[in-house]
N, C-alpha and C positions, 0 to 999 in steps of 0.2 A: 212621641219622642222625636226630637230634632235629629235629622240624618246629617252627620258631620261631613259626609261625602256627596251630598245632593248636588252641590254646585262645584265640585272639584274640577279644576282646570278651566273654569269660567272666570273671565275678567270683568269685574264690576267697577263702574265709575260712578261715584256719588258726589254730586255738586253740593256745596255747602255742608261738607261732611265733618267739619271740625267741632261741632257742638250740637246740642239739642237733638232734634229728630234725625238729622243727618248722621250724627255720631252714633246714635242708636241703630240706625240702618246699617252703617258700616260694621258695627259689632255683630249684628244678626247675620249679615252676609259672610263675614269671616267664620262665624260658627257653622255656617252651611258649607264651608269648604272653599269659597271663592277667594281669588286674589282680588284685592280691593285698592283702588286709587281714590283718595278723597281730595277734593279741591276746596279752596277758600281764599279769601282776600288777605288774611292776616297770618303771616308766618308763625307768630308765637302761638296762635290758636291751633294751628296744625301741629306744632311741636307738642303741645299739651295733649292733643288727640292721639298722637303717635304713642305717647307714653301710656295713656289711658287704655288704648285698644290693645297694646302689646301684641301686634300682629306679626312681628318678626319680618321675615323676607316675603310675606304675603301681603304686606301693606306698603303703599307708596303714597306720598303727598305731593301735591302740585299747587303752587300759589297762582291764583288767577281770578279774574272778575268776570262773571257770566254776562254782565251788562256790556262788555266790550267785545265787538265783533272779532277783532284780531286775537282776543284772549281765548276764544273757543278753539281756534286752530292750534295755538301754541300749547294749550292744556291737553288737547287730544294727542298731539305729537309726543309730549312728555309721558303721557299715560301709556301710549302704545310702545314707546321705547322701553318702558319698564316691564310691561306684562303682555304686550301684543294686542291683538284685535279686542275691541270692546264688545263683550257679549251681553252685558247687562248695563243699561243706562238708567240711573236714578236721578231725575231732575228735581233736586230738593231745595237748592238755593232759593231764598226768597226774602222779601222785605215788606214790612207793612208800615204805612204811615196814615194818620187820620186827619181829616179836615172836612168841614162842611162843604157841600158841593160848590157853593158860591165862593168859597175860599180855596178851592183846589186849583192852583195855578198850573200853567203848562209844564213847568219844571217838575212839579210833583207828579202830575199825570204821566209825563214821559218816564220818570224814574220808576214808577210802579210797573209800567208796561215793559220797560227795558229789562228789569231784573226778573220779574215774575213770569212774563209771557215771551218776549222776544228771545231772551237767553234760552228758554226751554226749547223753542222752535229751532234755534240755531244748532243746539246740541243734537236734537232729533235728526235734523237734516244731515248733519255731519256723519252720524254713525250708520245711517240707513244703508249706504252701499256695502259696507263690510258685513252687516247683519244679513242682508238679503242674499249676498253672495255665499255666505255660510249656510243659509237656509235655517237659521236659528237666531233668536234674539229676544230680549225682554226689555221693554221700555216702561218704566213706571214714573209717572209724573206726580209729584206731591202737590196737590192743589189745596183745597180747603172747603169747608162747608160754605165759605163765601163764594165759591164757584157754583154752588147749587141753590143758593138763596141770597137775599139781600141783607145787608146790615147798614145801619145809618152811619154816616160820617166816614165811610171808607169806600166811596164810589169808585175811585181809581183802582184800589186793591180788588174789589169785587169784579170789576170789568176785566182785570188781568186774569183772575182765577177762573172766571167764566170762559175766557179765551183758552186757557190751558185745557179745560175739559172739551172745548170744541176741537182743538188740535188733536187731543187724544182720540176722540171718536172718528174724526176724519182719517187719521193715519191708520187706525185699526181696520177701517174698511179698505183702504188702499193696500194694506199689507196682509189681508186675511189669508191669502193662499201662499204666503212666503215662509211661514214658520216663525215669523216675528209677531209678538203680541204687544199691544200698547194699552195700558190701563192707567187710571188715576186713583190715588187714595185721597180722601178729603177729610182731614182731621178737623174736629171741632176745636174749641179752645183747649190748648195743650200746655203742659207745664214746660214752657220754654222762655227764652229771653224775650221773644216777641210779645208773649202774653204778659210777662212781668212788666215790660215797657208800657203795654196798654193799661195795666193796672196803675202804673205811676202817673200816666196822663189823666186817668179818671180822678185820682187823688188831687192832682194839681188843679184840674178844672172845676171840680165839685167840692173840694174841701173834705171829702170823705176819708175815713181812715183806711188802713190796708185791708182789714177784714171786710169792710163794706165794699171796697173796690173789687176785691176777689169775688164776693158774692154776686156782684153785677155780672161777672163773666160766667161763674158757675151756673147761674140760673138758666142758661141756654141748654144745659145738659140734664136730661131727665134723671140721670143717675146721681145728680147732685155733686159732681166733682169735676176736676179737670182730667182730660185724657193724659196718659203718660206717653213719652216718646217711645218707650219699648212696645206699647200696644200698636202704635203706627208702624214701627219697624217690623213687627211680626206679620202684619198684613202685607207689607212690601215683600218680605221674604217669601211668603206663600205665593204671591203673584209671579215670583221669579223661578219657581220650581218647574222642573220638566212636566210634572203632572198637571200644571195649570195651563196647558196649551190651548184649551178651548175657551179660556176666559180672556176676552179682549174687547176693547171699546167700553169698558165699564168705569164708572166713577163711584167708588166704594167709600161710603161715609164711615169714619171711625169717630163716633161722636156720642155714644151713649144713648142713642135713640132720638137725638134731636131731629125734629121734623124739618126736612129739607125740600 
């Protein structure tokens, strides 16, 4: 049974928390008693999330772009002004774009790294002083099975997510004696807008119908289905619990047994 007070008085910051996996993570952390700040680029998306989450005075929203260096500082300032020190950082914001390697131009490469990798590192770096000073903290980076294996036509995305796992492992070693843990969860294909967009691209490029495009994605999961955002969120919530203190430096696949 979920303990509604497990994270009481803890402040969680969830990037990309307005929809999909991020929204499910925010809901899970609220259910565990945390105060939650969610960020995103689109105010209307955050407004809908606020209604959907119904978090009352334990929920705060901040508009910001993780790909912009100055946005990290302003986002954190706004989060701290609302709920104080960040105890739980969930780097969830991400973006996926596909192209053959020979057609991956510098702009696409840079965008995939800025959003998925550099933004993650900047947020980690920014919260470490307060977490280490407090002697307690949880950082969970939402990577992907693309950070554990390769997929065709997403070289830039794979490189970025491999980098996220590298950051996770390096920081876990640096912080091992500080009370701060750093882990990654690696969802397989999940029922989100990113996966729906991937299905649309398959249909456009191959002429397949929706069912066939979905089957192309589902085939990676031995369970024969897409992962749900809630399943990823529960893994994140578990890693944030006080009892998970000895779990650090891990990249945990939430992928139905997909070989990684």
